[in-house]
VEXTORFI-902301 format. One record per residue (C-alpha): residue number from 1; x, y negated, z negated. Coordinates in steps of 0.1 Angstrom, whole numbers, plus 2048, in hexadecimal, padded with zeros to 3 digits. Example, Ala and Ser with C-alpha at 12.3 -4.5 7.8 and 13.67 -1.06 7.14 Angstrom:
2
<atom 1 <87B 82D 7B2>>
<atom 2 <889 80B 7B9>>
// end
This chain:
409
<atom 1 <C6E CD4 80B>>
<atom 2 <C63 CE6 7F0>>
<atom 3 <C71 CDA 7CD>>
<atom 4 <C80 CFB 7BF>>
<atom 5 <C94 CFD 7E1>>
<atom 6 <C9E CD9 7DD>>
<atom 7 <CAB CDF 7BB>>
<atom 8 <CC1 D00 7C7>>
<atom 9 <CD0 CED 7E0>>
<atom 10 <CD6 CD4 7C7>>
<atom 11 <CE7 CED 7B1>>
<atom 12 <CFA D02 7CA>>
<atom 13 <D06 CE0 7D2>>
<atom 14 <D14 CCF 7AD>>
<atom 15 <D21 CF2 7AA>>
<atom 16 <D33 CF9 7CB>>
<atom 17 <D3C CDD 7DC>>
<atom 18 <D61 CD9 7C8>>
<atom 19 <D66 CFC 7D0>>
<atom 20 <D60 CF7 7F5>>
<atom 21 <D72 CDA 7FB>>
<atom 22 <D91 CE8 7E9>>
<atom 23 <D8D D0A 802>>
<atom 24 <D8C CEC 81F>>
<atom 25 <DA8 CDD 81A>>
<atom 26 <DBB CFE 810>>
<atom 27 <DB4 D0A 832>>
<atom 28 <DB7 CE5 84B>>
<atom 29 <DCD CD0 835>>
<atom 30 <DB4 CB4 83B>>
<atom 31 <DA4 CA4 81E>>
<atom 32 <D8C C92 831>>
<atom 33 <D83 CAA 84C>>
<atom 34 <D7A CC5 82D>>
<atom 35 <D65 CAB 819>>
<atom 36 <D4D CA4 83A>>
<atom 37 <D4B CC7 845>>
<atom 38 <D42 CD2 821>>
<atom 39 <D2B CB7 822>>
<atom 40 <D1B CBC 845>>
<atom 41 <D18 CE1 838>>
<atom 42 <D00 CD5 820>>
<atom 43 <CEC CC1 834>>
<atom 44 <CE7 CDE 848>>
<atom 45 <CDD CF3 82D>>
<atom 46 <CC4 CD7 822>>
<atom 47 <CB2 CDD 844>>
<atom 48 <CB3 D02 843>>
<atom 49 <CB2 D12 823>>
<atom 50 <C8E D04 81A>>
<atom 51 <C84 D1E 837>>
<atom 52 <C9C D37 835>>
<atom 53 <CA1 D3B 80B>>
<atom 54 <CC1 D3B 7FB>>
<atom 55 <CDE D50 811>>
<atom 56 <CEB D71 7FB>>
<atom 57 <D0D D58 7F3>>
<atom 58 <D04 D36 7F5>>
<atom 59 <D26 D2A 7F1>>
<atom 60 <D36 D42 807>>
<atom 61 <D17 D36 81F>>
<atom 62 <D26 D13 81C>>
<atom 63 <D48 D16 820>>
<atom 64 <D46 D2D 83F>>
<atom 65 <D2B D13 84E>>
<atom 66 <D44 CFB 844>>
<atom 67 <D64 D06 84F>>
<atom 68 <D4E D0E 872>>
<atom 69 <D47 CE7 876>>
<atom 70 <D6D CDD 870>>
<atom 71 <D75 CF3 887>>
<atom 72 <D59 CE5 8A0>>
<atom 73 <D69 CC4 898>>
<atom 74 <D8D CCC 89C>>
<atom 75 <D89 CDC 8BD>>
<atom 76 <D76 CBF 8CC>>
<atom 77 <D95 CA8 8BF>>
<atom 78 <DB1 CC2 8CB>>
<atom 79 <DA3 CBC 8F1>>
<atom 80 <DAF C99 8EA>>
<atom 81 <DD2 CA1 8E4>>
<atom 82 <DD3 C9D 8BF>>
<atom 83 <DEF CB0 8B5>>
<atom 84 <DE1 CB5 890>>
<atom 85 <DC0 CBE 89A>>
<atom 86 <DCF CDA 8AF>>
<atom 87 <DE9 CE7 891>>
<atom 88 <DCB CE8 876>>
<atom 89 <DB4 CFB 891>>
<atom 90 <DD1 D14 897>>
<atom 91 <DD8 D19 870>>
<atom 92 <DAE D1B 86B>>
<atom 93 <DAC D36 887>>
<atom 94 <DCA D48 879>>
<atom 95 <DB7 D47 853>>
<atom 96 <DA4 D67 847>>
<atom 97 <D7F D64 850>>
<atom 98 <D72 D70 831>>
<atom 99 <D8C D5E 818>>
<atom 100 <D7A D40 814>>
<atom 101 <D61 D51 804>>
<atom 102 <D6E D6E 7EA>>
<atom 103 <D6F D5B 7C9>>
<atom 104 <D8D D6C 7BD>>
<atom 105 <DA4 D5D 7D9>>
<atom 106 <D99 D3A 7D6>>
<atom 107 <D95 D37 7AE>>
<atom 108 <DB9 D24 7B0>>
<atom 109 <DAB D0D 7CF>>
<atom 110 <DA3 CF0 7B8>>
<atom 111 <DC1 CEC 79F>>
<atom 112 <DD1 CEC 7C2>>
<atom 113 <DBE CD1 7CC>>
<atom 114 <DBE CBE 7A9>>
<atom 115 <DE8 CC0 7AD>>
<atom 116 <DE6 CB2 7CF>>
<atom 117 <DCD C94 7C7>>
<atom 118 <DE8 C8E 7A8>>
<atom 119 <E04 C89 7BD>>
<atom 120 <E1B C6C 7B1>>
<atom 121 <E17 C5B 7D0>>
<atom 122 <DF8 C51 7C4>>
<atom 123 <DEF C3B 7A7>>
<atom 124 <DE1 C4E 788>>
<atom 125 <DBB C3B 78D>>
<atom 126 <DBC C4A 7B0>>
<atom 127 <DCA C68 7A8>>
<atom 128 <DAA C6F 78F>>
<atom 129 <D93 C5C 7A8>>
<atom 130 <D98 C72 7C3>>
<atom 131 <D99 C91 7B0>>
<atom 132 <D75 C8A 7A2>>
<atom 133 <D68 C82 7C6>>
<atom 134 <D77 CA2 7D4>>
<atom 135 <D74 CBB 7B8>>
<atom 136 <D57 CB0 7A2>>
<atom 137 <D46 CA4 7BD>>
<atom 138 <D3A C81 7AD>>
<atom 139 <D2F C68 7C3>>
<atom 140 <D41 C44 7C6>>
<atom 141 <D29 C35 7B0>>
<atom 142 <D2F C50 797>>
<atom 143 <D54 C4C 798>>
<atom 144 <D51 C24 79C>>
<atom 145 <D3B C25 777>>
<atom 146 <D58 C3F 769>>
<atom 147 <D73 C25 771>>
<atom 148 <D5E C06 76A>>
<atom 149 <D64 BF4 78F>>
<atom 150 <D4B BEB 7A8>>
<atom 151 <D43 C08 7C0>>
<atom 152 <D4C BF8 7E2>>
<atom 153 <D6F BF2 7CE>>
<atom 154 <D72 C16 7C5>>
<atom 155 <D67 C26 7EB>>
<atom 156 <D87 C0E 7F8>>
<atom 157 <D9E C21 7DD>>
<atom 158 <D94 C42 7E7>>
<atom 159 <D97 C3C 80D>>
<atom 160 <DB7 C31 808>>
<atom 161 <DC3 C4C 7F5>>
<atom 162 <DB7 C67 80A>>
<atom 163 <DC8 C55 828>>
<atom 164 <DEE C55 814>>
<atom 165 <DEC C79 80F>>
<atom 166 <DE2 C7F 832>>
<atom 167 <DFF C65 83C>>
<atom 168 <E1B C76 822>>
<atom 169 <E11 C97 82C>>
<atom 170 <E0F C9F 805>>
<atom 171 <E0C CC6 804>>
<atom 172 <DEE CD7 7F3>>
<atom 173 <DFA CEF 7D9>>
<atom 174 <E05 CF2 7B6>>
<atom 175 <E28 CDD 7B4>>
<atom 176 <E47 CEF 7A6>>
<atom 177 <E4C CF6 77F>>
<atom 178 <E64 CD7 784>>
<atom 179 <E4B CC2 790>>
<atom 180 <E2C CC9 77A>>
<atom 181 <E2F CB3 75A>>
<atom 182 <E34 C94 773>>
<atom 183 <E11 C9D 77B>>
<atom 184 <DFF CAA 75F>>
<atom 185 <DF0 C8C 74D>>
<atom 186 <DDE C82 76F>>
<atom 187 <DD1 CA7 76D>>
<atom 188 <DC5 CA7 74E>>
<atom 189 <DB4 C86 751>>
<atom 190 <DA0 C96 771>>
<atom 191 <D98 CB2 75D>>
<atom 192 <D8B C9F 743>>
<atom 193 <D76 C88 751>>
<atom 194 <D69 CA5 769>>
<atom 195 <D5C CB1 745>>
<atom 196 <D4D C8D 73A>>
<atom 197 <D39 C87 759>>
<atom 198 <D2C CA8 751>>
<atom 199 <D26 CA6 730>>
<atom 200 <D14 C85 72F>>
<atom 201 <D0C C7D 754>>
<atom 202 <D13 C5F 761>>
<atom 203 <CEF C5B 770>>
<atom 204 <CD1 C72 778>>
<atom 205 <CB6 C82 763>>
<atom 206 <CCA C98 750>>
<atom 207 <CE2 C8F 734>>
<atom 208 <CF9 CAC 73E>>
<atom 209 <D07 CBE 75E>>
<atom 210 <D0D CDD 74E>>
<atom 211 <D21 CEC 773>>
<atom 212 <D3C CC9 770>>
<atom 213 <D42 CD6 748>>
<atom 214 <D48 CFA 751>>
<atom 215 <D60 CEF 770>>
<atom 216 <D74 CD7 755>>
<atom 217 <D75 CF7 73F>>
<atom 218 <D81 D12 75A>>
<atom 219 <D98 CF6 765>>
<atom 220 <DA4 CED 746>>
<atom 221 <DA9 D18 73E>>
<atom 222 <DBD D1A 762>>
<atom 223 <DD5 CFB 756>>
<atom 224 <DD9 D0D 732>>
<atom 225 <DE6 D2E 743>>
<atom 226 <DF9 D1B 760>>
<atom 227 <E0A D05 742>>
<atom 228 <E07 D1B 721>>
<atom 229 <E24 D06 70F>>
<atom 230 <E17 CE6 715>>
<atom 231 <E01 CD9 6F0>>
<atom 232 <DEB CBC 706>>
<atom 233 <DE0 CD7 717>>
<atom 234 <DD4 CEA 6FE>>
<atom 235 <DC9 CCE 6EE>>
<atom 236 <DB3 CC2 70D>>
<atom 237 <DA3 CE5 70E>>
<atom 238 <D9F CE7 6E9>>
<atom 239 <D8E CC4 6EE>>
<atom 240 <D75 CD2 707>>
<atom 241 <D69 CF0 6F7>>
<atom 242 <D68 CDD 6D3>>
<atom 243 <D51 CC3 6E6>>
<atom 244 <D3D CDB 6FA>>
<atom 245 <D37 CF1 6DC>>
<atom 246 <D1B CD8 6D4>>
<atom 247 <D0A CDA 6F5>>
<atom 248 <CEB CE7 6EC>>
<atom 249 <CE5 CD5 6D0>>
<atom 250 <CE5 CB3 6E0>>
<atom 251 <CC6 CB4 6EF>>
<atom 252 <C9F CBC 6E8>>
<atom 253 <C8D CD6 6F9>>
<atom 254 <C7E CBB 70C>>
<atom 255 <CA0 CAA 713>>
<atom 256 <CA3 C8F 6FD>>
<atom 257 <CC5 C83 6F2>>
<atom 258 <CCA C8C 6CE>>
<atom 259 <CEA C79 6BD>>
<atom 260 <D09 C8E 6A8>>
<atom 261 <D00 C84 68A>>
<atom 262 <CD8 C92 68E>>
<atom 263 <CE2 CAE 69E>>
<atom 264 <CD9 CD6 695>>
<atom 265 <CF9 CE4 68E>>
<atom 266 <CEE D08 68C>>
<atom 267 <CE9 D06 6B4>>
<atom 268 <D10 CFC 6B3>>
<atom 269 <D22 D1A 6C9>>
<atom 270 <D39 D26 6AD>>
<atom 271 <D4E D3A 6C4>>
<atom 272 <D57 D1A 6D7>>
<atom 273 <D5F D08 6B8>>
<atom 274 <D74 D28 6AF>>
<atom 275 <D8A D25 6CD>>
<atom 276 <D8D CFF 6D0>>
<atom 277 <D98 CFF 6A2>>
<atom 278 <DB0 D1B 6AD>>
<atom 279 <DC0 D0A 6C8>>
<atom 280 <DC1 CEC 6B5>>
<atom 281 <DD2 CFE 69A>>
<atom 282 <DEE D09 6B2>>
<atom 283 <DF3 CE5 6BA>>
<atom 284 <DF9 CDC 699>>
<atom 285 <E12 CF4 696>>
<atom 286 <E27 CE8 6B2>>
<atom 287 <E27 CC7 6A2>>
<atom 288 <E29 CB1 6C6>>
<atom 289 <E06 C9C 6C5>>
<atom 290 <DF7 C8E 6E2>>
<atom 291 <DD6 C7C 6E9>>
<atom 292 <DC2 C9D 6F4>>
<atom 293 <DD0 CAF 6D1>>
<atom 294 <DC4 C90 6BD>>
<atom 295 <DA5 C8B 6CF>>
<atom 296 <DA0 CB4 6C8>>
<atom 297 <DA8 CB2 6A5>>
<atom 298 <D8F C95 69D>>
<atom 299 <D73 CAE 6B0>>
<atom 300 <D7F CCB 698>>
<atom 301 <D79 CB6 67C>>
<atom 302 <D55 CB1 689>>
<atom 303 <D4E CD4 68E>>
<atom 304 <D5C CDF 66D>>
<atom 305 <D3A CCE 65A>>
<atom 306 <D1F CE2 65A>>
<atom 307 <D05 CC2 654>>
<atom 308 <D0F CA2 65E>>
<atom 309 <D15 C92 63E>>
<atom 310 <D2F CAD 636>>
<atom 311 <D49 C99 653>>
<atom 312 <D6B C8F 644>>
<atom 313 <D65 C6C 654>>
<atom 314 <D89 C62 63F>>
<atom 315 <D9B C7E 653>>
<atom 316 <D8B C74 67A>>
<atom 317 <D94 C4E 671>>
<atom 318 <DB9 C59 667>>
<atom 319 <DBD C6E 687>>
<atom 320 <DAC C4E 69B>>
<atom 321 <DC6 C37 68C>>
<atom 322 <DE0 C54 69C>>
<atom 323 <DCD C52 6BD>>
<atom 324 <DCD C2D 6BF>>
<atom 325 <DF0 C2D 6BA>>
<atom 326 <DF7 C45 6D4>>
<atom 327 <DDE C35 6EE>>
<atom 328 <DD6 C12 6E3>>
<atom 329 <DB7 C12 6FC>>
<atom 330 <D90 BFB 6F1>>
<atom 331 <D7E C1B 6F5>>
<atom 332 <D94 C2B 6DD>>
<atom 333 <D95 C0F 6C5>>
<atom 334 <D6F C0F 6CC>>
<atom 335 <D6D C33 6BF>>
<atom 336 <D83 C2C 6A2>>
<atom 337 <D6B C0E 698>>
<atom 338 <D4C C27 695>>
<atom 339 <D66 C3C 680>>
<atom 340 <D69 C1D 668>>
<atom 341 <D46 C17 668>>
<atom 342 <D41 C3A 654>>
<atom 343 <D62 C37 63F>>
<atom 344 <D5B C0E 636>>
<atom 345 <D39 C06 63F>>
<atom 346 <D25 BF8 65F>>
<atom 347 <D30 BD8 65B>>
<atom 348 <D58 BE1 660>>
<atom 349 <D4E BF3 67C>>
<atom 350 <D3F BD4 68C>>
<atom 351 <D57 BBB 689>>
<atom 352 <D72 BD7 694>>
<atom 353 <D59 BDD 6B7>>
<atom 354 <D4F BB7 6BE>>
<atom 355 <D74 BB0 6C0>>
<atom 356 <D7B BC9 6DF>>
<atom 357 <D75 BBD 707>>
<atom 358 <D5E BDB 70F>>
<atom 359 <D40 BC8 71B>>
<atom 360 <D35 BDB 73A>>
<atom 361 <D3D BFC 725>>
<atom 362 <D1C C0B 71E>>
<atom 363 <D25 C1B 6FC>>
<atom 364 <D36 BFE 6F0>>
<atom 365 <D11 BF0 6F1>>
<atom 366 <CFF C0C 6E5>>
<atom 367 <D16 C11 6C6>>
<atom 368 <D10 BEC 6BC>>
<atom 369 <CF2 BEF 6BB>>
<atom 370 <CF0 C07 6A4>>
<atom 371 <D03 BF9 68F>>
<atom 372 <CF1 BDB 691>>
<atom 373 <CD5 BED 687>>
<atom 374 <CE0 BFF 668>>
<atom 375 <CED BDB 65E>>
<atom 376 <CC6 BD2 65D>>
<atom 377 <CCD BB7 67A>>
<atom 378 <CB1 BC6 691>>
<atom 379 <CAD BA7 6AD>>
<atom 380 <CD2 BAC 6B2>>
<atom 381 <CD3 BCF 6B6>>
<atom 382 <CB2 BCB 6CF>>
<atom 383 <CC8 BB9 6E7>>
<atom 384 <CE7 BCD 6E2>>
<atom 385 <CCD BED 6EC>>
<atom 386 <CC0 BD6 70B>>
<atom 387 <CE7 BD3 712>>
<atom 388 <CF0 BF7 711>>
<atom 389 <CCF BFF 726>>
<atom 390 <CD9 BEA 743>>
<atom 391 <CF8 BF8 746>>
<atom 392 <CEB C1C 742>>
<atom 393 <CE1 C36 763>>
<atom 394 <CDA C53 74D>>
<atom 395 <CB5 C5A 746>>
<atom 396 <CBA C6A 725>>
<atom 397 <CD1 C51 719>>
<atom 398 <CB9 C3B 726>>
<atom 399 <C9C C44 716>>
<atom 400 <CAE C4C 6F4>>
<atom 401 <CBA C23 6F5>>
<atom 402 <C98 C1C 6FA>>
<atom 403 <C89 C2D 6E1>>
<atom 404 <C9F C1F 6CC>>
<atom 405 <C99 BFC 6D5>>
<atom 406 <C78 C04 6D2>>
<atom 407 <C7A C0E 6AB>>
<atom 408 <C86 BEA 6A1>>
<atom 409 <C69 BD6 6AF>>
// end
């Protein structure tokens, strides 16, 4: 297969997998059937497109091919007196043939699928994991990494979740207004985790997956339009905008990772910063603080500083204090330790970090390594970098950690 064709098919998969699954779930009402049909369609694309080239509408081709594969499977199953297959087949036959490929019609399908996956009948962690699998196109291994559990454990959770949705007849729709708040937390978690996986990919050669960042922000805007009076929804959108504003400065032209303190801030996207800061100000006026709003405020403070030395770390520390009260998690405490190190010195930050039970978390070791380096404890820093390296699958992060470790020798 020509290299260009392979990269193009990979790009289409990254950008269109979630949309295609969402459309097929709407048409057939069966998550397993939709996912398998879309995977079959991409397998066919891998076989055909290198010879024929990309079709005029790759997304439409995938959705139409997947729909046909699903119908073929339902026909085979319906012959065995499977009433579910018969009903789904009848619905698919009634579906207007062009509806699946017109972007204007399917724009909200992914949001509907998020709300389906985030039904209260499922545990919150399973809601998030299932949506990452179906909407983000993340592998089971990538999701397991995000949740810090073995891949086999995550695979079992996903199978059980899809079975529960099927057996309970959970509807594929955005719930009624009165039911929205009960699912909002999980929906926001899903969108932010999709964004995080895009912003720092858990594996692969590139630091960033732009398609996932763009999809998370698109979903965030849809959610803000759906629930304009929810300050945490505004806070989530602001947070993603402010973080995304730094993307152009996060890597060198050759793809090497650049830390926040070393970034060329003239490359930051001022339009995203202005929009994000405006949303933060609107949240402050509502005076209903929540975790996403506070994280957005932290990033707004970073965006105020035209150079790293001008960062108001004392204000950031106060915001982390507030965030830790609302969400007392080890990861928040680790981020607070970074702010403490900037205000009180690296020794104070290291003392706090060492009191956390985060041995399986790669950033814990990377942060310890940097604090130890700043304290001149090179041998210990080198060991911490090695611990971070052993837990990192992303090539850009690994290269950065390796260079940092080598600089100590």
